[in-house]
ROVOBA-521946 format. One line per field, with one value per residue (C-alpha): y, x, z; residue in three letters; chain. Coordinates in Angstrom, 1 decimal. Layout:
north	c(Y,...)
east	c(X,...)
up	c(Z,...)
tormi	c(ALA,...)
milo	c(A,...)
***
This chain:
north	c(-21.0,-18.2,-19.3,-17.7,-15.3,-16.3,-14.1,-13.6,-10.2,-11.3,-13.7,-10.9,-9.7,-13.0,-13.6,-10.3,-11.0,-14.4,-13.0,-9.6,-9.4,-11.8,-9.9,-7.0,-8.4,-10.2,-6.6,-4.9,-8.0,-7.7,-4.0,-4.1,-6.9,-5.1,-2.2,-4.3,-5.6,-2.0,-0.6,-3.6,-3.4,0.4,0.1,-3.0,-0.7,2.4,0.3,-0.8,2.2,3.7,0.8,1.7,5.3,4.8,2.3,5.1,7.3,5.4,6.9,8.2,10.8,12.4,12.4,15.2,17.7,15.4,16.6,13.8,12.4,11.8,12.4,10.1,12.8,12.6,8.9,9.2,11.8,9.4,6.4,8.5,9.8,6.9,5.0,7.1,6.2,8.0,8.9,8.8,4.8,3.9,3.2,2.4,1.5,2.1,-0.4,-0.2,-2.0,1.4,1.4,1.7,4.8,4.4,6.3,5.7,7.3,8.0,11.7,11.8,11.6,14.6,16.8,14.3,15.7,12.5,11.3,7.9,5.5,6.5,6.9,3.7,1.8,3.5,1.5,0.2,-3.5,-2.9,-3.6,-1.1,-2.6,-0.7,-2.6,-0.9,-1.6,-0.1,0.0,-1.0,-0.6,-2.6,-2.3,-6.0,-7.0,-5.4,-8.1,-11.0,-12.1,-11.7,-8.0,-7.4,-4.4,-2.2,-1.7,-2.0,-1.9,-4.7,-3.3,-5.3,-4.8,-5.0,-5.4,-4.9,-5.4,-4.6,-5.1,-3.7,-3.3,0.3,0.8,3.5)
east	c(-34.6,-32.4,-29.1,-26.0,-24.5,-21.3,-18.3,-17.1,-15.6,-12.3,-13.9,-14.9,-11.8,-10.1,-12.8,-12.4,-8.7,-9.0,-11.3,-10.9,-7.1,-7.4,-10.3,-8.8,-5.7,-7.9,-9.9,-6.6,-5.1,-8.5,-7.9,-4.4,-5.0,-7.8,-5.6,-3.0,-5.5,-6.8,-3.3,-2.4,-5.8,-5.3,-1.7,-3.0,-6.0,-3.5,-0.7,-3.6,-5.1,-1.6,-1.2,-4.7,-4.2,-0.7,-2.1,-4.3,-1.2,0.8,2.3,-1.1,-1.2,2.1,2.0,0.5,-1.4,-2.5,-1.1,-2.5,1.0,2.0,5.2,6.7,5.8,2.0,2.2,3.7,0.9,-1.5,-0.7,-0.1,-3.4,-5.2,-3.3,-4.8,-1.8,1.4,3.4,6.6,6.0,5.3,7.9,6.9,9.1,8.0,9.3,10.1,12.3,14.6,14.7,13.4,12.2,12.6,10.4,11.7,9.5,6.8,6.7,10.4,9.0,6.5,8.7,9.8,9.1,10.4,7.8,6.4,6.1,9.4,9.3,9.6,8.2,4.9,3.6,0.4,0.5,3.3,3.4,3.1,4.5,4.4,5.8,5.0,5.6,4.4,5.9,3.2,3.9,1.9,1.4,1.0,4.6,5.0,2.9,5.1,7.4,11.4,11.5,13.6,12.2,11.7,8.3,8.8,6.4,7.0,7.3,6.0,6.5,3.4,4.0,1.9,2.8,0.5,0.7,-1.5,-0.5,-0.6,-4.2,-3.3)
up	c(56.1,53.6,52.2,53.3,51.2,49.6,49.5,45.6,45.6,43.9,41.6,39.3,39.0,38.5,35.5,33.9,33.8,32.5,29.6,29.1,28.7,25.3,24.3,24.2,22.4,20.2,19.0,18.7,16.1,14.2,13.9,13.0,10.4,8.7,8.5,6.9,4.6,3.9,3.3,0.9,-1.3,-1.6,-2.9,-5.5,-6.6,-7.1,-8.8,-11.4,-11.8,-12.7,-15.4,-16.6,-17.0,-18.7,-21.3,-22.6,-23.0,-25.9,-29.2,-30.3,-27.2,-28.2,-31.9,-34.4,-32.3,-29.3,-26.0,-23.7,-23.2,-19.5,-17.7,-14.9,-12.2,-13.4,-13.2,-9.5,-8.7,-10.1,-8.1,-5.0,-5.5,-5.9,-3.2,-0.2,1.5,3.0,-0.4,1.9,2.5,-1.0,-3.7,-7.4,-10.2,-13.9,-16.0,-20.2,-22.4,-22.5,-18.7,-15.5,-13.6,-9.9,-7.4,-4.0,-2.3,-4.9,-3.9,-5.2,-8.6,-8.4,-10.3,-13.0,-16.3,-18.4,-20.8,-19.7,-21.4,-23.1,-27.0,-28.8,-25.9,-26.4,-29.4,-29.3,-27.9,-25.9,-22.0,-19.3,-16.0,-12.6,-9.4,-6.0,-2.2,0.7,4.1,6.9,10.6,13.0,16.6,16.5,17.1,20.5,21.9,20.7,23.0,22.4,22.1,25.2,27.3,24.2,22.7,18.8,15.9,13.2,9.7,6.6,3.0,0.9,-2.7,-6.1,-9.4,-12.7,-16.3,-19.3,-23.0,-24.3,-26.1,-29.0)
tormi	c(UNK,UNK,UNK,UNK,UNK,UNK,UNK,UNK,UNK,UNK,UNK,UNK,UNK,UNK,UNK,UNK,UNK,UNK,UNK,UNK,UNK,UNK,UNK,UNK,UNK,UNK,UNK,UNK,UNK,UNK,UNK,UNK,UNK,UNK,UNK,UNK,UNK,UNK,UNK,UNK,UNK,UNK,UNK,UNK,UNK,UNK,UNK,UNK,UNK,UNK,UNK,UNK,UNK,UNK,UNK,UNK,UNK,UNK,UNK,UNK,UNK,UNK,UNK,UNK,UNK,UNK,UNK,UNK,UNK,UNK,UNK,UNK,UNK,UNK,UNK,UNK,UNK,UNK,UNK,UNK,UNK,UNK,UNK,UNK,UNK,UNK,UNK,UNK,UNK,UNK,UNK,UNK,UNK,UNK,UNK,UNK,UNK,UNK,UNK,UNK,UNK,UNK,UNK,UNK,UNK,UNK,UNK,UNK,UNK,UNK,UNK,UNK,UNK,UNK,UNK,UNK,UNK,UNK,UNK,UNK,UNK,UNK,UNK,UNK,UNK,UNK,UNK,UNK,UNK,UNK,UNK,UNK,UNK,UNK,UNK,UNK,UNK,UNK,UNK,UNK,UNK,UNK,UNK,UNK,UNK,UNK,UNK,UNK,UNK,UNK,UNK,UNK,UNK,UNK,UNK,UNK,UNK,UNK,UNK,UNK,UNK,UNK,UNK,UNK,UNK,UNK,UNK,UNK)
milo	c(A,A,A,A,A,A,A,A,A,A,A,A,A,A,A,A,A,A,A,A,A,A,A,A,A,A,A,A,A,A,A,A,A,A,A,A,A,A,A,A,A,A,A,A,A,A,A,A,A,A,A,A,A,A,A,A,A,A,A,A,A,A,A,A,A,A,A,A,A,A,A,A,A,A,A,A,A,A,A,A,A,A,A,A,A,A,A,A,A,A,A,A,A,A,A,A,A,A,A,A,A,A,A,A,A,A,A,A,A,A,A,A,A,A,A,A,A,A,A,A,A,A,A,A,A,A,A,A,A,A,A,A,A,A,A,A,A,A,A,A,A,A,A,A,A,A,A,A,A,A,A,A,A,A,A,A,A,A,A,A,A,A,A,A,A,A,A,A)
***
């Protein structure tokens, strides 16, 4: 004798709701965390490459017939090109003993023709220091309770710092 069929039309919908919604949230979270990690790594890489680039542009580059010196604008371009991020969201500061050059955002310094590192701070063995921040907007915070009725995106500030010595 065959078994009677059970009526289970509604159970599939309930099972999807109980499993599907948390699964979708988990996938979105993984994507957002991965995107944040990529942005942070990209900022760190760009700041490190900027200090490496500047460490080879010391006093030896601006003396005699050498013309390999670099400007603050050239450094800003170097960092923006290496970052693969929106230059409007990147802030950098070039540190030296004679003063700092803030570029907030980095694109504000693209036309800065000031030599960097400046004379007197570009001797071999002296430190090159660059700090950078990146404004990262994440969609994850719209899932957090307490936001009221408005959907908002969380803003995080990633920071990177690099120091190297001038080579020549």
